[in-house]
DRENDO-1510 file (C-alpha; in Angstrom, 1 decimal, always signed):
<recs>
REC; n; res; u; v; w
REC; 1; UNK; -0.6; +0.3; +0.3 .
REC; 2; UNK; +1.0; +3.8; -0.8 .
REC; 3; UNK; +0.2; +6.2; +1.5 .
REC; 4; UNK; +0.3; +10.0; -0.4 .
REC; 5; UNK; +0.5; +13.0; +1.0 .
REC; 6; UNK; +0.6; +15.8; -0.7 .
REC; 7; UNK; +1.6; +19.2; +1.2 .
REC; 8; UNK; +2.7; +23.2; +0.7 .
REC; 9; UNK; +4.7; +25.0; +2.4 .
REC; 10; UNK; +4.7; +22.1; +5.2 .
REC; 11; UNK; +4.3; +22.6; +8.2 .
REC; 12; UNK; +6.3; +20.6; +11.0 .
REC; 13; UNK; +3.1; +18.3; +11.3 .
REC; 14; UNK; +4.4; +15.7; +8.3 .
REC; 15; UNK; +7.5; +14.2; +9.9 .
REC; 16; UNK; +5.7; +13.1; +12.4 .
REC; 17; UNK; +2.8; +12.1; +11.3 .
REC; 18; UNK; +5.5; +10.5; +8.6 .
REC; 19; UNK; +6.9; +7.9; +11.5 .
REC; 20; UNK; +3.1; +6.9; +13.0 .
REC; 21; UNK; +1.5; +6.1; +9.2 .
REC; 22; UNK; +4.3; +3.6; +9.4 .
REC; 23; UNK; +4.5; +2.8; +12.8 .
REC; 24; UNK; +0.4; +1.8; +12.1 .
REC; 25; UNK; +1.1; +0.8; +8.3 .
REC; 26; UNK; +4.1; -2.2; +8.2 .
REC; 27; UNK; +5.1; -2.2; +5.4 .
REC; 28; UNK; +4.1; -0.3; +3.5 .
REC; 29; UNK; +5.3; +2.4; +1.6 .
REC; 30; UNK; +4.4; +6.7; +2.6 .
REC; 31; UNK; +4.8; +9.1; -0.6 .
REC; 32; UNK; +4.9; +13.2; +0.0 .
REC; 33; UNK; +5.0; +14.9; -3.1 .
REC; 34; UNK; +5.6; +18.5; -2.9 .
REC; 35; UNK; +3.6; +21.3; -5.0 .
REC; 36; UNK; +6.8; +23.5; -5.6 .
REC; 37; UNK; +7.0; +24.9; -1.9 .
REC; 38; UNK; +10.3; +26.2; -2.1 .
REC; 39; UNK; +14.1; +26.5; -0.9 .
REC; 40; UNK; +12.3; +26.5; +2.4 .
REC; 41; UNK; +11.0; +23.8; +2.8 .
REC; 42; UNK; +13.4; +21.9; +1.9 .
REC; 43; UNK; +13.4; +20.7; +6.2 .
REC; 44; UNK; +10.5; +19.4; +6.5 .
REC; 45; UNK; +11.1; +17.6; +3.3 .
REC; 46; UNK; +13.6; +16.1; +4.8 .
REC; 47; UNK; +13.1; +15.5; +8.0 .
REC; 48; UNK; +10.1; +13.2; +6.4 .
REC; 49; UNK; +13.0; +12.1; +4.0 .
REC; 50; UNK; +14.5; +11.3; +7.1 .
REC; 51; UNK; +11.9; +9.2; +8.6 .
REC; 52; UNK; +11.3; +7.2; +6.0 .
REC; 53; UNK; +9.5; +9.5; +3.3 .
REC; 54; UNK; +10.0; +8.9; -0.3 .
REC; 55; UNK; +9.6; +12.5; -1.3 .
REC; 56; UNK; +9.3; +13.9; -4.9 .
REC; 57; UNK; +9.9; +18.2; -5.1 .
REC; 58; UNK; +7.1; +20.3; -8.2 .
REC; 59; UNK; +9.3; +23.2; -9.3 .
REC; 60; UNK; +6.1; +24.8; -10.1 .
REC; 61; UNK; +3.5; +25.4; -7.6 .
REC; 62; UNK; +0.0; +23.8; -9.6 .
REC; 63; UNK; -2.3; +23.3; -7.3 .
REC; 64; UNK; -3.8; +20.2; -4.6 .
REC; 65; UNK; -5.2; +17.9; -8.8 .
REC; 66; UNK; -2.1; +18.6; -9.8 .
REC; 67; UNK; -0.3; +17.3; -7.3 .
REC; 68; UNK; -2.1; +14.1; -6.8 .
REC; 69; UNK; -2.2; +13.1; -10.5 .
REC; 70; UNK; +1.9; +12.6; -10.2 .
REC; 71; UNK; +1.7; +10.8; -6.7 .
REC; 72; UNK; -0.6; +8.0; -8.8 .
REC; 73; UNK; +1.6; +8.2; -11.1 .
REC; 74; UNK; +4.2; +7.4; -9.3 .
REC; 75; UNK; +2.9; +4.8; -8.1 .
REC; 76; UNK; +1.3; +2.8; -10.8 .
REC; 77; UNK; +5.1; +2.9; -12.4 .
REC; 78; UNK; +7.1; +2.8; -9.7 .
REC; 79; UNK; +4.9; +0.3; -7.3 .
REC; 80; UNK; +2.4; -1.6; -9.2 .
REC; 81; UNK; -0.4; -3.3; -8.2 .
REC; 82; UNK; -0.5; -1.0; -4.9 .
REC; 83; UNK; -3.5; +0.7; -3.2 .
REC; 84; UNK; -2.9; +5.0; -2.7 .
REC; 85; UNK; -5.4; +5.9; +0.7 .
REC; 86; UNK; -4.3; +10.3; +0.2 .
REC; 87; UNK; -3.8; +11.6; +3.6 .
REC; 88; UNK; -3.4; +15.8; +4.0 .
REC; 89; UNK; -0.3; +16.7; +6.2 .
REC; 90; UNK; -2.5; +19.4; +8.3 .
REC; 91; UNK; -2.9; +16.5; +11.1 .
REC; 92; UNK; -7.2; +16.4; +10.8 .
REC; 93; UNK; -6.7; +13.0; +9.9 .
REC; 94; UNK; -5.7; +10.9; +13.1 .
REC; 95; UNK; -3.6; +7.5; +11.8 .
REC; 96; UNK; -6.5; +5.1; +13.3 .
REC; 97; UNK; -8.2; +6.9; +10.9 .
REC; 98; UNK; -6.2; +6.8; +8.2 .
REC; 99; UNK; -7.0; +2.4; +9.0 .
REC; 100; UNK; -10.0; +1.9; +8.9 .
REC; 101; UNK; -10.4; +3.9; +5.4 .
REC; 102; UNK; -7.7; +1.8; +4.3 .
REC; 103; UNK; -9.5; -1.1; +5.9 .
REC; 104; UNK; -13.3; -0.7; +3.9 .
REC; 105; UNK; -11.2; -0.4; +0.6 .
REC; 106; UNK; -9.3; -3.4; +1.2 .
REC; 107; UNK; -12.6; -4.9; +2.5 .
REC; 108; UNK; -14.7; -3.8; -0.7 .
REC; 109; UNK; -12.9; -2.7; -3.5 .
REC; 110; UNK; -13.8; +0.0; -3.8 .
REC; 111; UNK; -12.7; +3.7; -3.6 .
REC; 112; UNK; -13.4; +4.5; -0.1 .
REC; 113; UNK; -14.7; +8.1; +1.3 .
REC; 114; UNK; -13.3; +8.9; +4.9 .
REC; 115; UNK; -16.2; +11.8; +6.2 .
REC; 116; UNK; -16.0; +13.8; +8.3 .
REC; 117; UNK; -18.3; +14.6; +10.9 .
REC; 118; UNK; -18.3; +18.0; +10.7 .
REC; 119; UNK; -19.9; +18.5; +14.9 .
REC; 120; UNK; -18.4; +19.9; +18.2 .
REC; 121; UNK; -15.2; +22.7; +17.8 .
REC; 122; UNK; -15.8; +23.4; +13.1 .
REC; 123; UNK; -14.9; +26.3; +11.8 .
REC; 124; UNK; -19.1; +27.4; +10.5 .
REC; 125; UNK; -17.4; +28.1; +6.5 .
REC; 126; UNK; -16.3; +25.0; +5.8 .
REC; 127; UNK; -19.6; +23.6; +8.4 .
REC; 128; UNK; -22.0; +25.6; +6.3 .
REC; 129; UNK; -19.4; +24.7; +2.9 .
REC; 130; UNK; -19.9; +20.8; +3.2 .
REC; 131; UNK; -24.0; +21.3; +3.9 .
REC; 132; UNK; -23.9; +23.6; +1.3 .
REC; 133; UNK; -21.6; +20.6; -1.6 .
REC; 134; UNK; -22.8; +18.3; -0.1 .
REC; 135; UNK; -27.4; +19.4; -1.2 .
REC; 136; UNK; -25.4; +20.7; -4.3 .
REC; 137; UNK; -23.8; +16.3; -5.2 .
REC; 138; UNK; -27.7; +14.6; -4.6 .
REC; 139; UNK; -28.9; +17.5; -6.6 .
REC; 140; UNK; -26.8; +16.3; -9.7 .
REC; 141; UNK; -26.5; +13.5; -9.0 .
REC; 142; UNK; -28.6; +11.4; -7.1 .
REC; 143; UNK; -25.9; +10.2; -4.8 .
REC; 144; UNK; -25.5; +11.4; -1.2 .
REC; 145; UNK; -21.7; +11.4; -0.1 .
REC; 146; UNK; -21.5; +13.3; +2.8 .
REC; 147; UNK; -18.4; +15.2; +2.2 .
REC; 148; UNK; -17.7; +15.6; -0.7 .
REC; 149; UNK; -14.0; +17.6; -0.1 .
REC; 150; UNK; -12.4; +15.1; +1.7 .
REC; 151; UNK; -9.2; +14.7; +1.2 .
REC; 152; UNK; -8.9; +11.0; +2.8 .
REC; 153; UNK; -9.1; +9.1; +0.1 .
REC; 154; UNK; -8.5; +5.3; +0.3 .
REC; 155; UNK; -8.7; +4.3; -4.2 .
REC; 156; UNK; -8.0; +0.9; -5.6 .
REC; 157; UNK; -4.9; -0.1; -7.3 .
REC; 158; UNK; -6.5; -0.6; -10.3 .
REC; 159; UNK; -7.9; +2.5; -10.9 .
REC; 160; UNK; -4.4; +4.8; -10.4 .
REC; 161; UNK; -4.4; +4.7; -14.2 .
REC; 162; UNK; -7.8; +5.6; -14.9 .
REC; 163; UNK; -7.5; +8.4; -12.1 .
REC; 164; UNK; -4.9; +10.1; -13.5 .
REC; 165; UNK; -6.6; +10.9; -16.2 .
REC; 166; UNK; -9.5; +12.8; -14.9 .
REC; 167; UNK; -8.4; +16.9; -15.8 .
REC; 168; UNK; -8.8; +19.1; -12.5 .
REC; 169; UNK; -5.2; +20.8; -11.2 .
REC; 170; UNK; -6.6; +22.3; -8.2 .
REC; 171; UNK; -9.1; +21.8; -5.4 .
REC; 172; UNK; -11.8; +20.9; -8.1 .
REC; 173; UNK; -10.0; +17.5; -9.1 .
REC; 174; UNK; -11.1; +15.8; -6.1 .
REC; 175; UNK; -15.2; +16.6; -7.0 .
REC; 176; UNK; -14.8; +15.2; -10.3 .
REC; 177; UNK; -13.7; +12.2; -9.4 .
REC; 178; UNK; -16.7; +12.0; -7.7 .
REC; 179; UNK; -18.3; +13.3; -10.7 .
REC; 180; UNK; -17.2; +10.6; -12.8 .
REC; 181; UNK; -17.1; +7.6; -10.0 .
REC; 182; UNK; -21.2; +8.5; -10.8 .
REC; 183; UNK; -20.9; +8.8; -13.8 .
REC; 184; UNK; -18.8; +5.0; -14.0 .
REC; 185; UNK; -21.3; +3.4; -11.7 .
REC; 186; UNK; -18.7; +3.2; -9.3 .
REC; 187; UNK; -19.2; +2.6; -6.1 .
REC; 188; UNK; -18.3; +4.2; -3.2 .
REC; 189; UNK; -17.6; +3.6; +0.0 .
REC; 190; UNK; -17.5; +6.2; +3.3 .
REC; 191; UNK; -16.8; +6.0; +6.3 .
REC; 192; UNK; -17.0; +7.7; +9.5 .
REC; 193; UNK; -14.0; +10.0; +11.1 .
REC; 194; UNK; -13.3; +12.8; +13.3 .
REC; 195; UNK; -13.8; +16.0; +12.1 .
REC; 196; UNK; -10.3; +17.4; +13.7 .
REC; 197; UNK; -9.6; +21.9; +12.9 .
REC; 198; UNK; -5.8; +23.1; +14.2 .
REC; 199; UNK; -6.3; +27.2; +15.4 .
REC; 200; UNK; -9.3; +26.9; +13.2 .
REC; 201; UNK; -8.0; +25.7; +10.3 .
REC; 202; UNK; -4.8; +28.0; +10.0 .
REC; 203; UNK; -3.0; +26.4; +7.6 .
REC; 204; UNK; -5.2; +25.5; +5.0 .
REC; 205; UNK; -4.5; +26.5; +1.5 .
REC; 206; UNK; -8.3; +27.0; +0.3 .
REC; 207; UNK; -9.4; +29.3; -1.2 .
REC; 208; UNK; -13.2; +29.8; -0.2 .
REC; 209; UNK; -14.0; +32.3; -3.5 .
REC; 210; UNK; -11.8; +30.9; -5.7 .
REC; 211; UNK; -11.0; +27.6; -5.0 .
REC; 212; UNK; -15.4; +27.5; -4.1 .
REC; 213; UNK; -16.4; +28.5; -7.9 .
REC; 214; UNK; -13.6; +25.8; -9.3 .
REC; 215; UNK; -15.6; +23.3; -7.2 .
REC; 216; UNK; -19.0; +23.9; -8.5 .
REC; 217; UNK; -18.4; +24.2; -12.0 .
REC; 218; UNK; -17.8; +20.1; -12.9 .
REC; 219; UNK; -21.4; +19.6; -10.5 .
REC; 220; UNK; -23.1; +22.5; -12.8 .
REC; 221; UNK; -21.9; +20.2; -16.0 .
REC; 222; UNK; -22.6; +18.0; -14.4 .
REC; 223; UNK; -26.4; +18.5; -13.7 .
REC; 224; UNK; -26.4; +19.8; -17.6 .
REC; 225; UNK; -25.5; +16.7; -18.8 .
REC; 226; UNK; -27.8; +15.4; -17.1 .
REC; 227; UNK; -30.8; +17.5; -17.4 .
REC; 228; UNK; -30.2; +17.5; -21.7 .
REC; 229; UNK; -29.2; +13.1; -22.1 .
REC; 230; UNK; -25.7; +13.0; -22.5 .
REC; 231; UNK; -23.8; +11.0; -20.5 .
REC; 232; UNK; -20.3; +12.2; -18.3 .
REC; 233; UNK; -17.6; +11.1; -18.5 .
REC; 234; UNK; -17.0; +8.7; -16.7 .
REC; 235; UNK; -16.0; +4.9; -18.1 .
REC; 236; UNK; -13.0; +3.6; -16.7 .
REC; 237; UNK; -10.6; +2.0; -18.2 .
REC; 238; UNK; -10.7; -2.2; -19.0 .
REC; 239; UNK; -8.9; -3.8; -16.3 .
REC; 240; UNK; -9.6; -5.6; -13.5 .
REC; 241; UNK; -9.8; -3.5; -9.6 .
REC; 242; UNK; -7.6; -4.4; -7.3 .
REC; 243; UNK; -6.1; -4.2; -4.0 .
REC; 244; UNK; -1.9; -5.2; -2.9 .
REC; 245; UNK; -0.6; -7.5; -0.5 .
REC; 246; UNK; +1.9; -5.2; +2.4 .
REC; 247; UNK; +5.2; -4.9; +1.4 .
REC; 248; UNK; +8.6; -3.1; +3.2 .
REC; 249; UNK; +8.6; +0.0; +3.4 .
REC; 250; UNK; +12.6; +0.6; +1.9 .
REC; 251; UNK; +12.8; +3.1; -0.6 .
REC; 252; UNK; +13.7; +5.9; +0.0 .
REC; 253; UNK; +15.1; +8.3; -3.2 .
</recs>
Protein backbone atom coordinates (compact mmCIF):
# COMPACT_ATOMS: atom_id res chain seq x y z
CA UNK A 1 0.00 0.00 0.00
CA UNK A 2 1.08 3.57 -0.74
CA UNK A 3 0.12 6.41 1.61
CA UNK A 4 0.16 9.54 -0.55
CA UNK A 5 0.62 12.83 1.28
CA UNK A 6 0.29 15.93 -0.95
CA UNK A 7 1.96 18.98 0.60
CA UNK A 8 2.50 22.67 -0.04
CA UNK A 9 4.62 24.65 2.42
CA UNK A 10 4.41 21.78 4.93
CA UNK A 11 4.68 22.45 8.63
CA UNK A 12 6.29 20.61 11.51
CA UNK A 13 3.44 18.08 11.71
CA UNK A 14 4.68 16.28 8.57
CA UNK A 15 7.71 14.35 9.95
CA UNK A 16 5.83 12.88 12.96
CA UNK A 17 2.94 12.04 10.64
CA UNK A 18 5.32 9.96 8.54
CA UNK A 19 6.56 8.17 11.66
CA UNK A 20 3.02 7.48 12.89
CA UNK A 21 1.80 6.22 9.51
CA UNK A 22 4.70 3.82 9.09
CA UNK A 23 4.18 2.50 12.63
CA UNK A 24 0.42 2.02 12.16
CA UNK A 25 0.66 0.52 8.66
CA UNK A 26 3.64 -1.85 8.68
CA UNK A 27 4.86 -2.50 5.16
CA UNK A 28 3.22 0.61 3.70
CA UNK A 29 5.24 3.15 1.75
CA UNK A 30 4.69 6.81 2.58
CA UNK A 31 4.97 9.00 -0.52
CA UNK A 32 5.18 12.76 0.03
CA UNK A 33 4.67 14.92 -3.07
CA UNK A 34 5.57 18.59 -2.66
CA UNK A 35 3.83 21.21 -4.80
CA UNK A 36 6.67 23.65 -5.44
CA UNK A 37 7.16 24.86 -1.87
CA UNK A 38 10.66 26.12 -2.64
CA UNK A 39 13.86 26.07 -0.57
CA UNK A 40 12.08 26.97 2.68
CA UNK A 41 10.52 23.50 2.82
CA UNK A 42 13.80 21.61 2.41
CA UNK A 43 14.28 21.02 6.14
CA UNK A 44 10.81 19.60 6.79
CA UNK A 45 10.88 17.47 3.63
CA UNK A 46 14.36 16.22 4.52
CA UNK A 47 13.12 15.23 7.97
CA UNK A 48 10.22 13.35 6.36
CA UNK A 49 12.69 11.51 4.12
CA UNK A 50 14.88 10.69 7.11
CA UNK A 51 11.86 9.08 8.77
CA UNK A 52 11.31 6.75 5.82
CA UNK A 53 9.17 8.67 3.33
CA UNK A 54 9.74 8.80 -0.39
CA UNK A 55 9.76 12.48 -1.33
CA UNK A 56 9.01 13.94 -4.74
CA UNK A 57 9.30 17.69 -5.37
CA UNK A 58 7.70 19.71 -8.12
CA UNK A 59 9.59 22.88 -9.04
CA UNK A 60 6.46 25.02 -9.64
CA UNK A 61 3.29 25.26 -7.58
CA UNK A 62 0.44 23.88 -9.70
CA UNK A 63 -2.27 22.79 -7.28
CA UNK A 64 -3.51 19.74 -5.39
CA UNK A 65 -4.97 18.01 -8.45
CA UNK A 66 -1.61 18.09 -10.24
CA UNK A 67 0.16 16.78 -7.13
CA UNK A 68 -2.30 13.92 -6.68
CA UNK A 69 -1.96 12.87 -10.33
CA UNK A 70 1.83 13.04 -9.92
CA UNK A 71 1.60 10.69 -6.96
CA UNK A 72 -0.80 8.29 -8.69
CA UNK A 73 1.40 8.19 -11.79
CA UNK A 74 4.53 7.54 -9.72
CA UNK A 75 2.80 4.84 -7.66
CA UNK A 76 1.52 3.05 -10.77
CA UNK A 77 4.93 3.18 -12.46
CA UNK A 78 7.25 2.46 -9.52
CA UNK A 79 5.02 0.34 -7.29
CA UNK A 80 2.49 -1.30 -9.63
CA UNK A 81 -0.38 -3.17 -8.06
CA UNK A 82 -0.38 -1.14 -4.84
CA UNK A 83 -3.46 0.59 -3.47
CA UNK A 84 -3.18 4.27 -2.57
CA UNK A 85 -4.54 6.08 0.48
CA UNK A 86 -4.44 9.89 0.30
CA UNK A 87 -3.88 11.75 3.58
CA UNK A 88 -3.66 15.49 4.28
CA UNK A 89 -0.50 16.74 5.98
CA UNK A 90 -2.12 19.34 8.24
CA UNK A 91 -2.99 17.02 11.11
CA UNK A 92 -6.73 16.75 10.35
CA UNK A 93 -6.66 12.97 10.00
CA UNK A 94 -6.05 10.62 12.90
CA UNK A 95 -3.86 7.67 12.01
CA UNK A 96 -6.46 5.24 13.35
CA UNK A 97 -8.98 6.74 10.91
CA UNK A 98 -6.51 6.34 8.04
CA UNK A 99 -6.26 2.66 8.95
CA UNK A 100 -10.05 2.21 9.09
CA UNK A 101 -10.52 3.84 5.68
CA UNK A 102 -7.77 1.63 4.21
CA UNK A 103 -9.35 -1.47 5.74
CA UNK A 104 -12.78 -0.67 4.29
CA UNK A 105 -11.28 -0.18 0.83
CA UNK A 106 -9.42 -3.50 1.13
CA UNK A 107 -12.60 -5.27 2.25
CA UNK A 108 -14.83 -3.84 -0.48
CA UNK A 109 -12.44 -3.14 -3.37
CA UNK A 110 -14.15 0.25 -3.74
CA UNK A 111 -13.07 3.88 -3.49
CA UNK A 112 -13.51 4.80 0.16
CA UNK A 113 -13.93 8.24 1.70
CA UNK A 114 -13.21 9.27 5.25
CA UNK A 115 -16.22 11.51 5.94
CA UNK A 116 -15.98 14.13 8.65
CA UNK A 117 -18.91 14.46 11.04
CA UNK A 118 -18.70 18.28 11.30
CA UNK A 119 -19.78 18.30 14.92
CA UNK A 120 -18.06 19.98 17.85
CA UNK A 121 -15.63 22.85 17.25
CA UNK A 122 -15.71 23.19 13.47
CA UNK A 123 -15.07 26.51 11.67
CA UNK A 124 -18.39 27.96 10.46
CA UNK A 125 -17.17 28.28 6.86
CA UNK A 126 -16.24 24.58 6.79
CA UNK A 127 -19.55 23.47 8.30
CA UNK A 128 -21.63 25.60 5.91
CA UNK A 129 -19.50 24.83 2.86
CA UNK A 130 -19.76 21.09 3.37
CA UNK A 131 -23.52 21.20 3.94
CA UNK A 132 -24.12 23.27 0.80
CA UNK A 133 -21.87 21.13 -1.37
CA UNK A 134 -23.44 17.92 -0.09
CA UNK A 135 -26.89 19.16 -1.09
CA UNK A 136 -25.65 20.35 -4.49
CA UNK A 137 -23.92 17.02 -5.16
CA UNK A 138 -27.06 15.05 -4.27
CA UNK A 139 -29.22 17.25 -6.52
CA UNK A 140 -26.77 16.92 -9.42
CA UNK A 141 -26.07 13.18 -9.15
CA UNK A 142 -28.76 11.56 -7.04
CA UNK A 143 -26.01 10.14 -4.78
CA UNK A 144 -25.51 11.14 -1.15
CA UNK A 145 -21.82 11.75 -0.51
CA UNK A 146 -21.55 13.22 2.96
CA UNK A 147 -18.14 14.88 2.56
CA UNK A 148 -17.20 15.73 -1.02
CA UNK A 149 -14.01 17.58 -0.07
CA UNK A 150 -12.44 15.13 2.34
CA UNK A 151 -8.74 14.63 1.72
CA UNK A 152 -8.76 11.15 3.29
CA UNK A 153 -9.51 8.80 0.40
CA UNK A 154 -8.49 5.25 -0.44
CA UNK A 155 -8.30 3.96 -4.02
CA UNK A 156 -7.74 0.37 -5.19
CA UNK A 157 -4.72 -0.15 -7.42
CA UNK A 158 -6.85 -0.90 -10.46
CA UNK A 159 -8.14 2.68 -10.56
CA UNK A 160 -4.78 4.49 -10.71
CA UNK A 161 -4.55 4.59 -14.52
CA UNK A 162 -8.05 6.06 -14.58
CA UNK A 163 -7.29 8.63 -11.89
CA UNK A 164 -4.40 10.14 -13.85
CA UNK A 165 -6.76 10.88 -16.78
CA UNK A 166 -9.17 13.01 -14.74
CA UNK A 167 -8.73 16.77 -15.28
CA UNK A 168 -8.52 19.50 -12.66
CA UNK A 169 -5.37 21.13 -11.33
CA UNK A 170 -6.54 22.31 -7.93
CA UNK A 171 -9.20 21.35 -5.39
CA UNK A 172 -11.78 20.77 -8.13
CA UNK A 173 -9.91 17.58 -9.06
CA UNK A 174 -11.30 15.70 -6.06
CA UNK A 175 -14.84 16.78 -6.96
CA UNK A 176 -14.40 15.63 -10.55
CA UNK A 177 -13.13 12.25 -9.33
CA UNK A 178 -16.41 11.75 -7.47
CA UNK A 179 -18.53 12.95 -10.37
CA UNK A 180 -16.78 10.65 -12.84
CA UNK A 181 -17.04 7.76 -10.40
CA UNK A 182 -20.80 8.33 -10.32
CA UNK A 183 -20.86 8.60 -14.12
CA UNK A 184 -19.03 5.29 -14.38
CA UNK A 185 -21.34 3.60 -11.89
CA UNK A 186 -18.52 2.95 -9.42
CA UNK A 187 -19.37 2.27 -5.77
CA UNK A 188 -18.22 4.82 -3.20
CA UNK A 189 -17.79 3.64 0.38
CA UNK A 190 -17.96 6.10 3.29
CA UNK A 191 -16.39 5.76 6.74
CA UNK A 192 -17.09 8.23 9.55
CA UNK A 193 -13.94 9.86 10.90
CA UNK A 194 -13.16 12.42 13.58
CA UNK A 195 -13.12 16.08 12.61
CA UNK A 196 -10.02 17.94 13.76
CA UNK A 197 -9.01 21.51 12.98
CA UNK A 198 -5.87 23.21 14.26
CA UNK A 199 -5.93 26.98 14.88
CA UNK A 200 -9.29 27.34 13.07
CA UNK A 201 -7.84 25.54 10.04
CA UNK A 202 -5.28 28.31 9.54
CA UNK A 203 -2.94 25.92 7.71
CA UNK A 204 -5.39 25.34 4.85
CA UNK A 205 -4.48 26.61 1.39
CA UNK A 206 -8.13 26.55 0.26
CA UNK A 207 -9.36 29.86 -1.18
CA UNK A 208 -12.99 30.30 -0.12
CA UNK A 209 -13.96 32.19 -3.26
CA UNK A 210 -11.69 31.00 -6.09
CA UNK A 211 -11.60 27.34 -5.10
CA UNK A 212 -15.34 27.23 -4.40
CA UNK A 213 -15.96 28.44 -7.94
CA UNK A 214 -13.62 25.76 -9.28
CA UNK A 215 -15.39 23.06 -7.26
CA UNK A 216 -18.90 24.03 -8.35
CA UNK A 217 -18.00 24.32 -12.05
CA UNK A 218 -17.79 20.52 -12.64
CA UNK A 219 -20.93 20.05 -10.54
CA UNK A 220 -22.85 22.44 -12.78
CA UNK A 221 -21.44 20.70 -15.87
CA UNK A 222 -22.53 17.29 -14.56
CA UNK A 223 -26.06 18.56 -13.78
CA UNK A 224 -26.37 20.22 -17.20
CA UNK A 225 -25.25 17.05 -19.00
CA UNK A 226 -27.75 15.01 -16.98
CA UNK A 227 -30.62 17.36 -17.78
CA UNK A 228 -29.71 17.30 -21.47
CA UNK A 229 -29.65 13.51 -21.48
CA UNK A 230 -25.92 13.34 -22.20
CA UNK A 231 -23.65 10.86 -20.48
CA UNK A 232 -21.03 12.37 -18.21
CA UNK A 233 -17.50 11.12 -19.05
CA UNK A 234 -16.76 8.53 -16.44
CA UNK A 235 -15.72 5.32 -18.15
CA UNK A 236 -13.11 3.34 -16.27
CA UNK A 237 -10.37 1.58 -18.30
CA UNK A 238 -10.91 -2.13 -18.80
CA UNK A 239 -8.86 -3.46 -15.90
CA UNK A 240 -9.42 -5.52 -12.81
CA UNK A 241 -9.94 -3.35 -9.74
CA UNK A 242 -7.65 -5.13 -7.34
CA UNK A 243 -6.08 -4.45 -3.98
CA UNK A 244 -2.47 -5.00 -3.07
CA UNK A 245 -0.67 -7.03 -0.44
CA UNK A 246 1.56 -5.06 1.96
CA UNK A 247 5.21 -4.66 1.02
CA UNK A 248 8.19 -3.38 3.05
CA UNK A 249 8.74 0.38 3.01
CA UNK A 250 12.42 0.59 2.22
CA UNK A 251 13.04 2.76 -0.86
CA UNK A 252 13.63 6.49 -0.27
CA UNK A 253 14.91 8.39 -3.31
